Structures are given as structure tokens and as C-alpha cells.
C-alpha positions as CSV (number, residue, x, y, z in Angstrom):
1,M,11.3,7.9,-45.0
2,P,7.5,7.1,-45.4
3,I,5.3,9.7,-46.8
4,N,3.0,10.3,-43.7
5,S,6.5,11.1,-41.6
6,F,6.4,12.6,-38.2
7,E,9.9,14.1,-38.9
8,N,8.8,17.6,-38.1
9,Y,5.4,16.4,-36.2
10,P,5.1,17.7,-32.8
11,M,5.4,14.7,-30.4
12,S,6.0,14.6,-26.2
13,W,8.5,12.4,-27.1
14,K,11.3,11.9,-29.1
15,P,14.3,9.6,-29.0
16,E,17.6,10.5,-31.1
17,K,17.6,8.1,-33.6
18,S,21.8,7.9,-34.0
19,R,21.8,6.4,-30.5
20,L,19.2,3.2,-30.9
21,K,21.1,0.1,-31.5
22,K,19.9,-3.6,-32.2
23,P,17.8,-4.8,-30.5
24,Y,15.3,-1.9,-31.4
25,Y,12.6,-2.3,-28.6
26,L,15.1,-2.8,-25.9
27,A,17.3,0.6,-26.7
28,I,14.2,2.6,-27.0
29,A,12.4,1.0,-23.7
30,E,16.0,2.2,-22.3
31,A,15.8,5.5,-23.6
32,L,12.4,5.8,-22.3
33,S,12.8,4.5,-18.6
34,H,16.1,6.9,-18.9
35,D,14.6,10.2,-19.8
36,I,10.9,9.6,-17.4
37,A,14.0,9.0,-15.1
38,L,15.7,12.2,-15.0
39,G,12.5,14.0,-15.2
40,I,12.7,15.2,-19.0
41,L,8.9,13.6,-19.1
42,L,7.0,14.4,-16.3
43,P,4.5,12.1,-14.4
44,N,1.2,11.8,-16.6
45,T,3.0,12.9,-19.8
46,K,0.7,11.1,-23.0
47,L,3.2,9.5,-24.7
48,P,3.2,9.2,-28.9
49,P,0.6,6.7,-29.7
50,Q,3.2,3.8,-31.3
51,R,2.2,4.1,-34.8
52,E,3.3,7.8,-34.7
53,L,6.8,7.2,-33.3
54,A,6.6,4.1,-35.4
55,D,6.9,6.1,-38.6
56,F,9.1,8.6,-36.8
57,L,12.0,5.9,-35.9
58,D,11.4,4.3,-39.7
59,L,10.8,0.9,-37.4
60,N,8.5,-1.8,-37.5
61,F,4.7,-1.1,-35.3
62,T,5.4,-4.1,-33.7
63,T,8.9,-3.2,-32.2
64,I,7.2,0.0,-30.5
65,T,4.5,-2.0,-29.2
66,R,7.0,-4.5,-27.9
67,A,9.5,-1.1,-26.0
68,Y,6.4,-0.2,-24.7
69,K,5.2,-3.1,-22.8
70,N,9.1,-3.9,-21.7
71,C,8.6,-0.4,-19.6
72,E,4.9,-1.2,-18.4
73,L,6.3,-4.2,-17.1
74,R,9.2,-1.7,-15.8
75,G,6.1,0.1,-13.8
76,V,7.6,3.9,-15.4
77,I,4.4,4.1,-17.8
78,Y,0.9,3.0,-18.0
79,T,-2.3,2.7,-20.6
80,I,-5.7,3.7,-20.6
81,R,-7.9,1.7,-23.3
82,G,-8.9,4.4,-25.7
83,S,-7.1,7.2,-24.5
84,G,-3.2,6.4,-25.0
85,T,-0.4,6.0,-23.2
86,F,1.3,8.0,-19.9
87,V,4.1,8.4,-17.6
88,S,3.1,6.5,-14.2
89,P,3.1,9.1,-11.7
90,N,5.0,7.5,-9.5
91,A,7.9,6.6,-12.1
92,A,10.5,9.2,-11.4
93,R,11.0,8.6,-7.4
94,T,10.6,5.7,-4.8
95,V,7.7,6.5,-3.0
96,T,8.4,3.9,-0.4
97,I,7.6,5.5,3.2
98,S,10.1,4.8,6.1
99,A,11.4,6.2,8.7
100,D,14.8,6.1,7.2
101,N,13.0,8.7,4.6
102,Y,13.6,11.2,7.0
103,T,16.6,12.5,9.6
104,G,15.2,16.0,10.1
105,N,14.1,17.7,13.6
106,S,10.7,18.9,12.2
107,I,7.5,17.9,13.8
108,D,6.8,14.3,11.5
109,L,3.5,14.2,10.3
110,A,4.7,12.2,7.4
111,F,5.4,9.1,8.6
112,V,2.4,7.1,10.6
113,A,4.1,5.5,13.8
114,S,2.4,3.6,16.1
115,F,2.3,5.7,19.0
116,E,5.7,4.3,19.9
117,E,5.3,5.7,23.5
118,C,3.3,2.3,24.3
119,N,6.8,0.5,23.6
120,E,7.1,0.8,27.6
121,L,4.4,-1.6,28.2
122,I,6.2,-4.4,26.1
123,A,9.4,-3.6,27.5
124,S,7.9,-4.1,30.7
125,Q,7.2,-7.9,30.4
126,L,10.5,-8.7,28.5
127,P,12.0,-10.2,31.4
128,N,9.1,-12.5,32.1
129,L,9.8,-14.0,28.3
130,L,13.3,-14.7,28.9
131,K,12.4,-17.7,31.6
132,N,10.2,-19.1,28.8
133,R,10.8,-22.5,28.9
134,Y,10.2,-22.2,25.0
135,L,13.4,-20.2,24.8
136,P,16.4,-22.9,23.6
137,E,13.3,-23.7,20.7
138,L,13.2,-20.2,19.8
139,L,16.2,-19.9,18.5
140,N,16.4,-22.2,15.5
141,Y,15.7,-23.0,12.2
142,N,12.9,-24.9,13.1
143,E,8.9,-24.2,12.3
144,P,9.8,-21.9,9.6
145,T,6.1,-20.6,9.6
146,G,5.0,-20.3,13.2
147,M,5.3,-22.3,15.9
148,R,2.3,-24.4,16.8
149,H,0.8,-22.8,19.7
150,Q,2.0,-19.1,18.7
151,K,0.0,-19.8,15.5
152,L,-3.1,-20.8,17.6
153,A,-2.7,-17.2,19.8
154,G,-2.8,-15.4,16.2
155,I,-6.0,-17.6,15.5
156,S,-7.5,-16.6,18.4
157,W,-6.3,-13.0,18.2
158,M,-7.6,-12.4,14.5
159,R,-11.5,-14.1,15.9
160,E,-12.2,-10.7,17.3
161,F,-12.4,-9.5,13.8
162,G,-14.4,-12.3,12.5
163,I,-11.8,-14.5,10.9
164,E,-11.6,-17.9,11.5
165,A,-8.6,-19.8,10.7
166,T,-6.3,-23.3,11.1
167,I,-3.2,-23.9,11.9
168,D,-2.8,-25.3,8.5
169,T,-3.9,-22.4,6.4
170,M,-1.8,-19.4,8.2
171,A,1.5,-18.7,8.8
172,I,3.4,-16.2,10.9
173,V,5.6,-13.8,8.5
174,S,8.0,-10.7,9.2
175,G,5.1,-7.4,9.1
176,A,2.4,-6.8,7.1
177,Q,4.9,-5.7,4.1
178,N,6.4,-8.8,4.1
179,A,3.2,-10.4,3.8
180,L,2.6,-8.5,0.9
181,L,5.6,-9.6,-1.1
182,I,4.8,-13.6,0.0
183,T,1.4,-12.8,-1.3
184,L,3.1,-11.5,-4.7
185,L,6.1,-13.8,-5.0
186,A,3.7,-16.7,-4.8
187,L,0.3,-15.9,-6.9
188,F,1.4,-13.2,-9.2
189,E,3.9,-13.0,-12.6
190,P,5.4,-10.3,-13.9
191,G,3.0,-8.3,-15.9
192,S,0.1,-9.3,-14.3
193,K,-2.2,-6.7,-12.9
194,I,-4.1,-5.9,-10.5
195,A,-6.4,-4.1,-9.6
196,V,-5.9,-1.3,-7.0
197,D,-8.0,2.5,-5.5
198,I,-6.5,5.1,-7.3
199,Y,-4.7,6.5,-3.6
200,T,-3.4,3.7,-2.4
201,Y,-0.7,2.3,0.2
202,P,2.8,3.6,-1.4
203,N,4.5,0.7,-0.2
204,F,2.5,-1.7,-2.4
205,I,3.4,0.6,-5.3
206,E,6.9,0.1,-5.0
207,L,6.7,-3.9,-4.3
208,A,4.6,-4.1,-7.4
209,K,6.9,-1.8,-9.5
210,L,9.8,-4.3,-8.2
211,L,7.9,-7.4,-9.4
212,H,7.0,-6.3,-12.8
213,I,3.5,-5.9,-11.5
214,Q,0.9,-3.4,-13.0
215,L,-1.4,-1.6,-11.2
216,V,-5.1,-0.8,-12.7
217,A,-6.3,2.4,-10.8
218,I,-9.9,1.9,-10.1
219,P,-12.6,5.2,-9.4
220,G,-14.1,5.1,-6.0
221,D,-16.3,7.2,-3.6
222,D,-16.8,7.5,0.1
223,E,-18.0,3.7,0.3
224,G,-15.0,2.2,-1.1
225,M,-13.9,1.1,-4.6
226,L,-16.8,1.2,-7.0
227,A,-17.9,-2.1,-8.3
228,E,-19.0,-1.6,-11.6
229,Q,-15.7,0.4,-12.5
230,L,-13.8,-3.1,-11.4
231,D,-16.3,-5.0,-13.4
232,N,-15.5,-2.8,-16.4
233,Q,-12.2,-2.6,-16.1
234,C,-11.7,-6.9,-16.1
235,E,-13.8,-6.9,-19.4
236,L,-10.8,-4.4,-20.9
237,Q,-8.1,-5.8,-19.0
238,N,-6.7,-9.2,-17.9
239,I,-6.6,-8.3,-14.3
240,K,-5.5,-11.1,-11.9
241,G,-6.4,-9.6,-8.9
242,A,-7.6,-6.8,-6.2
243,F,-6.0,-5.0,-3.2
244,F,-8.1,-3.7,-0.7
245,M,-7.5,-2.3,3.1
246,P,-11.2,-2.5,4.1
247,S,-11.1,-1.3,8.0
248,C,-9.3,2.3,7.0
249,A,-7.7,2.2,4.0
250,N,-4.8,4.2,3.7
251,P,-4.1,6.8,2.9
252,T,-7.8,7.7,2.7
253,T,-9.1,6.5,5.9
254,I,-12.0,5.1,3.9
255,V,-14.2,2.6,5.2
256,I,-15.8,-0.4,2.6
257,S,-18.8,-0.2,3.6
258,N,-21.2,-3.7,4.1
259,Q,-23.3,-3.2,0.7
260,R,-20.1,-2.4,-1.5
261,R,-18.5,-5.2,-0.2
262,K,-21.0,-7.1,-1.0
263,D,-21.2,-5.5,-4.7
264,L,-17.5,-6.2,-5.1
265,C,-17.8,-9.6,-4.0
266,A,-20.3,-10.2,-6.9
267,V,-17.8,-8.8,-9.4
268,I,-14.5,-10.6,-7.7
269,K,-16.4,-14.0,-8.3
270,K,-18.0,-13.0,-11.8
271,N,-14.1,-12.4,-13.0
272,N,-11.9,-15.2,-10.9
273,L,-10.3,-12.5,-8.9
274,V,-7.4,-13.2,-5.9
275,V,-8.4,-11.0,-3.4
276,I,-5.1,-9.6,-1.4
277,E,-7.3,-7.8,1.7
278,D,-4.3,-6.0,4.4
279,D,-6.5,-5.4,7.4
280,S,-4.1,-4.2,9.4
281,Y,-6.5,-1.2,11.1
282,S,-9.1,-3.9,12.1
283,F,-8.1,-3.7,15.8
284,L,-9.8,-0.3,15.7
285,F,-13.1,-1.4,15.9
286,E,-15.3,-3.1,18.1
287,R,-15.8,-7.5,17.4
288,R,-19.6,-6.0,16.9
289,E,-18.8,-3.8,13.8
290,H,-16.6,-7.6,11.9
291,L,-19.5,-9.4,12.5
292,E,-21.6,-6.8,10.8
293,N,-19.4,-6.1,8.0
294,P,-17.5,-8.8,7.1
295,A,-14.0,-9.2,5.8
296,F,-13.9,-10.2,2.4
297,F,-11.9,-13.5,3.5
298,T,-15.1,-14.2,5.3
299,R,-17.6,-13.7,2.1
300,L,-14.4,-15.0,0.2
301,P,-12.5,-17.7,1.8
302,E,-11.5,-19.7,-1.2
303,T,-9.8,-16.6,-3.3
304,T,-8.7,-13.9,-0.6
305,V,-5.6,-13.9,1.1
306,Y,-5.8,-11.9,4.8
307,I,-3.4,-9.8,6.3
308,C,-3.2,-9.1,10.1
309,G,-0.2,-6.8,10.9
310,T,0.5,-6.5,14.6
311,S,2.9,-3.4,14.0
312,K,0.0,-0.8,14.7
313,S,-1.8,-2.4,16.9
314,I,0.8,-4.2,19.0
315,C,4.1,-3.4,18.8
316,S,5.9,-1.7,15.1
317,G,9.7,-3.0,15.8
318,L,8.6,-6.6,16.2
319,R,7.4,-6.9,12.8
320,V,5.1,-9.9,12.8
321,A,2.0,-10.3,11.2
322,Y,-0.6,-13.1,10.1
323,I,-1.3,-14.4,6.7
324,V,-4.1,-16.2,6.1
325,F,-4.8,-18.3,2.6
326,P,-7.0,-21.0,1.2
327,K,-5.6,-24.6,1.3
328,K,-5.5,-24.8,-2.0
329,I,-2.4,-22.1,-2.3
330,A,-0.6,-23.0,1.2
331,D,2.5,-24.9,-0.6
332,K,2.9,-21.8,-3.1
333,I,2.7,-19.5,0.2
334,F,4.9,-21.7,2.2
335,Q,7.4,-22.0,-0.4
336,A,7.5,-18.1,-1.1
337,I,7.8,-17.7,2.8
338,F,11.5,-19.8,2.8
339,N,12.6,-17.9,-0.5
340,S,11.9,-14.6,1.1
341,N,13.4,-14.7,4.6
342,V,13.5,-18.4,5.4
343,K,11.4,-18.0,8.8
344,T,10.1,-15.0,10.7
345,S,11.9,-14.8,14.1
346,S,10.3,-17.2,16.5
347,F,11.9,-15.0,19.0
348,T,10.2,-11.8,17.8
349,A,6.9,-13.7,17.2
350,E,6.9,-15.5,20.9
351,I,7.0,-12.1,22.7
352,I,3.8,-11.0,20.2
353,T,2.5,-14.7,21.4
354,Q,2.5,-14.1,25.3
355,L,1.4,-10.5,25.1
356,I,-1.4,-12.1,23.5
357,L,-2.1,-15.1,26.0
358,T,-1.5,-13.1,29.1
359,G,-4.0,-9.6,28.2
360,E,-1.5,-7.7,27.5
361,A,-1.7,-7.3,23.8
362,G,-5.8,-6.0,24.5
363,K,-4.0,-3.1,26.9
364,I,-1.8,-2.4,24.6
365,V,-4.6,-2.0,22.0
366,L,-6.6,0.0,24.3
367,A,-4.1,2.3,25.2
368,K,-2.9,3.0,21.4
369,K,-7.1,3.4,20.6
370,N,-7.6,5.9,23.6
371,L,-4.3,8.3,21.8
372,A,-5.8,8.1,18.4
373,R,-9.1,8.8,20.3
374,E,-7.2,12.1,21.5
375,A,-4.9,12.5,18.1
376,N,-8.4,12.7,16.0
377,C,-10.2,15.0,18.3
378,L,-7.2,17.4,18.3
379,F,-6.9,17.3,14.4
380,F,-10.6,18.3,14.2
381,K,-10.0,21.1,16.6
382,Y,-8.1,22.9,13.1
383,F,-9.3,20.9,10.2
384,S,-12.9,19.7,9.2
385,L,-13.6,17.3,6.7
386,P,-16.1,16.3,4.3
387,N,-18.6,13.3,5.0
388,E,-16.7,10.9,2.9
389,Q,-14.0,10.7,5.9
390,Q,-15.3,7.4,6.7
391,A,-13.2,5.7,10.1
392,Q,-13.9,7.1,13.6
393,L,-10.4,6.5,15.1
394,S,-7.7,6.9,12.4
395,F,-3.7,6.8,12.7
396,F,-3.8,9.3,9.9
397,R,-6.2,11.6,8.2
398,W,-6.9,13.2,4.4
399,L,-6.9,16.7,4.2
400,P,-8.3,18.2,1.0
401,I,-6.0,21.5,-0.4
402,A,-5.8,23.6,-2.9
403,N,-3.9,22.0,-6.1
404,Y,-0.9,23.1,-6.1
405,D,1.7,23.1,-9.5
406,N,4.9,22.5,-7.6
407,I,4.1,19.9,-5.3
408,G,8.2,19.8,-4.2
409,E,7.9,23.5,-3.0
410,L,4.4,23.2,-1.2
411,E,6.7,20.4,0.6
412,N,10.0,22.4,1.1
413,L,7.3,25.4,2.3
414,F,6.6,22.7,5.3
415,L,9.9,22.0,5.9
416,R,11.1,25.2,6.7
417,N,8.5,26.0,8.8
418,G,9.1,23.0,10.8
419,I,6.8,19.9,9.9
420,R,7.0,17.4,7.1
421,V,3.7,16.0,5.9
422,F,3.2,13.7,2.8
423,H,1.3,15.1,-0.5
424,S,-1.4,13.0,-2.0
425,S,1.0,12.7,-5.2
426,I,3.2,9.7,-3.8
427,F,-0.3,7.7,-3.2
428,L,-1.0,7.9,-6.5
429,S,-1.2,4.4,-8.3
430,S,-2.0,5.8,-11.6
431,R,-4.0,8.8,-13.8
432,K,-3.5,11.8,-12.3
433,S,-6.3,13.4,-9.7
434,E,-8.0,16.9,-10.0
435,Q,-7.9,16.8,-6.2
436,Q,-5.2,17.1,-4.1
437,F,-4.8,16.1,-0.2
438,L,-2.5,15.9,2.7
439,R,-2.2,12.6,4.5
440,V,-1.4,14.2,8.1
441,A,-0.1,11.4,10.0
442,L,-1.6,11.7,14.2
443,S,0.7,8.9,15.6
444,G,4.3,9.6,15.0
445,T,5.3,12.7,17.4
446,S,7.2,12.6,20.3
447,S,3.6,13.5,22.3
448,L,0.1,15.2,22.0
449,L,1.8,18.6,22.7
450,Q,4.4,18.0,19.6
451,L,1.1,16.5,17.5
452,E,-0.5,19.7,18.4
453,K,1.8,21.9,18.2
454,G,2.2,20.7,14.3
455,L,-1.1,20.8,13.8
456,K,-1.1,24.5,14.2
457,I,1.8,25.1,11.6
458,L,0.0,22.8,9.2
459,Q,-3.4,25.2,9.6
460,Q,-1.5,28.5,9.3
461,I,-0.3,27.1,6.4
462,V,-3.1,25.7,4.6
463,Q,-5.1,28.8,5.4
464,L,-3.0,31.3,3.7
465,R,-1.9,29.5,0.7
């Protein structure tokens, strides 16, 4: 044992040396992942420096480096240069948000649905679709990226958001989540680093974890991600991409300002980053607003993949989204589409297409915006928010609360009182945040009356704590 042994030195993690078998780097990685999964190592725990752990285990420093790197690729730890290595916030649990995560009878203020009562407007149109002359062509493997007339309808739909696309540089896929998976499969490799907001879309966190892609949390303010912070991290780390939800970030509801988009574009160009732009909430804004505050794709069409989901704007159950990309990466995108799901159902894509062409989709959007307006009015009847809450209309709200040590106990308290709501911890992409929040879904209850009942309960609990 070396003279400077850490045998009796207090360390946050000490694996049992006797249980480690060759190859040692893999055994250490497995042991570390195991203790994180069991909750022995809590989120954001600072891990021993590599040299200390190497000395403790009587192993080469490079062995520990390799073990830590393996765990980084698994998404269970992250490193901040100059500060150390830490347990990832969501390493021990899945943060994927799905309606299947919950089967209770409480009022659901957690899952952001799509004002599903609007589906009646779609159901009434289905008999007409079954008479469609295209019907036999909708039932085969042909046109894996979408039929020509379906693509043209999608191009017309996105033009309202200021997006100009061609049939050669867009595809129809199975929802925005599928579009994110396709983009990651096509353009990023295991170990690649993508810049995200500190609080970001949890299903994107899970996709990155699944594909061993590392997320780098970049601080922001009420105008969005800070461009200078992104630039600083690009200098420190080999960041390959950046992920944005610019029209209404999930979960914070922040709308990235025009000036901030300009500043971020300058950094993106300087560092040659790929932009993943999930703009599924763009329908909440008027065309004029999109022209005044253009999308990243409009500013950087050669480096941006633009995603326009219809699950929130038209229908969640049909799982249709449009993905727009630079021509130079078209082959990679098409290959990823085939490898991930062969093709999106032409039948469901046709329903969305006909709703767009007949003008019914516009009526659905208007109905949902009206419901969102009423739901937001109910929210602000019971809660006030700081000025940085940007989106005028949103399907959810980001509510600051007092800090709690036991988040699981808080969520159980809500359930015992008949409501379900998500704590901000599941949205953390990396480091711990000093402020805690609740993401309050406004679009998942069966009625506005039920929503108001849930908001009343939430207000009583928050005020008492």
C-alpha cells in the first residue's frame, strides 16, 4: 500500500476491493452504477477524486478514469471541470413521463395531455376519411417518409410558423418523441455531448441516457439559455449539439427572446453545433409573432433539425410529427427512420393531412387555445408568478415553491390529498438547483371544473407548507 494511502480517509464512496474482478475498470463501473441504482449514493453526491480512489484500491489512475468514463456514458454520473464528478440527478430512477406512469383516481396535474375533449372534433371526420380514394395506398410499406400530398400538407402547416421546407428535406414521423430519437440516432454517437437547459424535457433526458449521450446543463435566465455560458462550456468541453424548445420550454414555459436567439446563433455558428429544435408548442403563437421572432431553423437552416409535433396542437393519439432537416444529412435521417420504425403509419398521417386540408385542424387549434386561455386564467386565479414566466398561453405552468428535503414525501402528500403533480427534480438535466418548482399541467383533467378543484387543493397545500 502506498504511503499516502486513503485506507482510513473519509470518502463518499468506497467499493469493496475484495469483490472487484478483472477487468477492474468495468467492475468499478458496475459497482458504482449498482450503488447509485440502490440509492446508496444519492443524486448530486460528489464522488472521490480519481487519484484518491486509485490509491484506495491500489489501482492505476487510468483504470479509475476509464471506469468513470464508462459511468458517464451510462448517464449515471457527470463531471464539472474544476469541481469534480457527481451522481446524476435522475440516475436512480426513470424520468420518462407517460400516462402509463399513473393509474390512480387523483386529479392529474402532472401529465401534460392535449385537452383531449377536442378529440370529438376529429372523431366526427373519420367517416369521410374511410371514403378516401387513397385508402388502399395507406395500408402498405410504401413511402416510408410520407406520401407527397401528406408532406405538402405538412409544409403548408409549418409555413404558419415561419418554416419553409421542401418535400426532399422533411419527413413524417411518429410524434415529436420519435423525431428526437431519429435525430439522436442519425447525428450523435455514444459519448457525444449536447447542451441543454438546466431544467429540460425529461423524455429527452431519458433518450440521451438510453443512447449514452451526455447532456451538459447550461444556465439561463428569463430569456432562455445564456449564450456566453454556452460558449464557455464549448471551450471547456467537446459539445456537439444543443437542444431547444424555443416557443414554450417544457417545463419552464420560457420563450427564448429574439435577441437571445441571435446571440445563441452566433455561438452555435462559432462552435459548429447541431441544433435540435423541438417547436411543438409553436401553434400557441400567431404567424406575426413567428416572423418577428424566427425559429433557429430559419436562422441556421444548414445546422438545425426542426421538429413540429401535432400531438398537442391537433391530436395526441395519432402520433404524427414533421421533421425538417438540411439536405446534406437527409440520408442519415432517412436511415434512422427506417432503423427505428420502418415508417410512420400512412393511415394516421392521412387523418392529420385531411384535417389540415379541410381546415378542421385550424378549428381544433382555436378550440385548444381557447381552453388553454381559460385554464391559464384559472391558474392565475390561485397563483401568481414572477415576471420571467413568459408564455402567455401554455398547457402547463412552472410554480416556485419552498425547498423540501424529502421530495418523495411531498409528492405522496399531494396524492393523499387527491392530486398528482411533478416536482422539478425530474426535469433536472445535471447539477442541483437551489430553487424548487412544481410543473402544474393544465390540460390533462377531464374538465375545467376538475382542474379548478385540483388547483384549489394545490394552493392549500403550498400555502400551508
